[in-house]
C-alpha positions as CSV (number, residue, x, y, z in Angstrom):
1,M,0.0,0.0,0.0
2,T,1.2,3.5,-0.8
3,E,1.9,6.0,2.0
4,F,-0.2,9.1,2.0
5,I,1.7,12.1,3.3
6,R,-0.3,14.8,5.1
7,V,0.5,18.4,4.2
8,T,-2.6,20.1,5.8
9,D,-5.7,18.8,7.4
10,N,-7.4,18.8,3.9
11,F,-4.5,18.1,1.6
12,S,-2.1,15.1,1.3
13,V,0.2,13.9,-1.4
14,A,1.5,10.5,-2.4
15,P,3.7,8.8,-4.9
16,Q,1.9,6.8,-7.6
17,I,-1.1,5.0,-6.1
18,A,-2.3,1.6,-7.2
19,V,-5.9,0.8,-7.9
20,E,-6.0,-1.0,-4.5
21,D,-5.1,2.3,-2.8
22,V,-8.3,3.9,-3.9
23,A,-10.3,2.0,-1.3
24,K,-7.7,2.9,1.3
25,A,-8.0,6.6,0.4
26,A,-11.8,6.4,0.9
27,A,-11.5,4.6,4.2
28,E,-9.1,7.3,5.4
29,G,-11.7,10.0,4.6
30,Y,-10.4,11.4,1.3
31,T,-13.2,12.7,-0.9
32,L,-11.1,13.6,-4.0
33,L,-8.2,12.0,-5.7
34,I,-6.1,14.3,-8.0
35,N,-3.9,12.5,-10.5
36,N,-1.0,14.8,-11.5
37,R,0.7,12.2,-13.6
38,P,0.2,11.9,-17.4
39,D,-0.8,8.4,-18.6
40,G,2.0,6.3,-20.1
41,E,4.8,8.0,-18.2
42,A,6.2,4.7,-17.0
43,P,5.6,1.0,-17.8
44,G,3.2,-0.6,-15.5
45,Q,1.7,2.6,-14.2
46,P,-2.1,2.4,-13.8
47,T,-3.9,4.7,-16.2
48,H,-6.1,7.5,-15.0
49,E,-9.1,5.6,-16.4
50,E,-8.3,2.6,-14.1
51,I,-7.9,4.8,-11.1
52,Q,-11.1,6.7,-11.9
53,A,-13.1,3.5,-12.4
54,A,-12.0,2.3,-9.0
55,A,-12.9,5.7,-7.5
56,T,-16.3,5.9,-9.2
57,A,-17.2,2.4,-8.1
58,I,-17.0,3.6,-4.4
59,R,-18.3,7.1,-5.1
60,L,-15.0,8.9,-4.7
61,Y,-14.3,11.8,-7.0
62,C,-11.3,11.7,-9.2
63,A,-9.7,14.5,-11.3
64,H,-6.8,14.3,-13.8
65,I,-4.5,17.4,-13.9
66,P,-1.4,15.9,-15.5
67,V,1.8,17.9,-14.9
68,I,4.9,17.5,-17.0
69,G,7.9,19.2,-15.4
70,A,7.1,22.4,-13.5
71,P,3.4,23.1,-12.9
72,T,1.8,25.9,-14.8
73,P,-0.4,28.6,-13.3
74,R,-3.4,27.1,-15.0
75,Q,-2.7,23.6,-13.5
76,A,-2.3,25.2,-10.0
77,E,-5.6,27.0,-10.5
78,A,-7.3,23.8,-11.5
79,L,-6.0,22.0,-8.4
80,Q,-7.2,24.9,-6.2
81,E,-10.6,24.8,-7.9
82,A,-10.9,21.1,-7.3
83,M,-9.8,21.4,-3.7
84,A,-12.3,24.2,-3.0
85,A,-15.2,21.8,-3.8
86,N,-14.0,18.9,-1.7
87,A,-13.3,18.3,2.0
88,R,-10.1,16.1,1.8
89,V,-7.9,15.8,-1.2
90,L,-5.1,13.3,-2.0
91,A,-3.0,14.3,-4.9
92,F,-0.4,11.9,-6.5
93,C,2.2,11.7,-9.2
94,R,5.4,9.6,-9.5
95,S,6.9,10.7,-6.2
96,G,4.5,13.4,-4.9
97,T,6.8,16.2,-5.8
98,R,4.8,17.5,-8.8
99,S,1.6,17.3,-6.7
100,I,3.1,19.4,-3.8
101,N,4.7,21.8,-6.2
102,T,1.3,22.3,-8.0
103,W,-0.4,22.8,-4.6
104,A,2.4,25.3,-3.4
105,L,2.1,27.4,-6.6
106,G,-1.7,27.5,-6.2
107,E,-1.4,28.5,-2.5
108,A,1.1,31.2,-3.4
109,M,-1.0,32.5,-6.3
110,S,-4.1,32.7,-4.2
111,G,-2.3,34.4,-1.4
112,S,-4.0,32.1,1.1
113,R,-0.7,31.2,2.7
114,S,2.7,33.0,3.0
115,L,5.7,31.6,1.2
116,V,7.2,30.8,4.6
117,E,4.1,28.8,5.7
118,I,4.0,26.9,2.4
119,A,7.6,26.0,2.7
120,E,7.2,24.9,6.3
121,L,4.2,22.7,5.6
122,A,6.0,21.1,2.7
123,A,9.2,20.6,4.8
124,A,7.1,18.9,7.5
125,A,5.8,16.6,4.8
126,G,9.4,15.8,3.7
127,Y,9.6,18.1,0.6
128,D,12.1,20.9,0.2
129,L,10.4,23.8,-1.8
130,S,13.1,26.4,-1.2
131,P,14.4,26.2,-4.8
132,L,10.8,26.7,-6.0
133,L,9.9,29.4,-3.6
134,G,13.2,31.3,-3.7
135,A,14.3,33.6,-0.9
136,G,10.9,34.2,0.6
137,R,12.1,32.5,3.7
């Protein structure tokens, strides 16, 4: 089973989840899965369609916001919009880094958190965003 890494009370990240992890996410109270990984990035990776089918079967929402490289402002906005409509979100990609970077960009763009707070939350979750956030610390 994949480890889900809490960033805030309502947002967690994970490396690539398996279809079996969808039920675990629901059992842990997540209401939305956000897949930040493009299909076909690596052999053996479940497709978004497979993850979404497992989620739909148990009435869990699932969104696909694929990120290649650094997230764009539009991808960060899409993640923020999806999060606004759901109580608890689990975002995933290959390692969780693109997911937390997309979240961090969205938080910074919205002004809902300071750069210092974003960096501290990410660090507590095991991600170093200092290169992304610059000298705002």
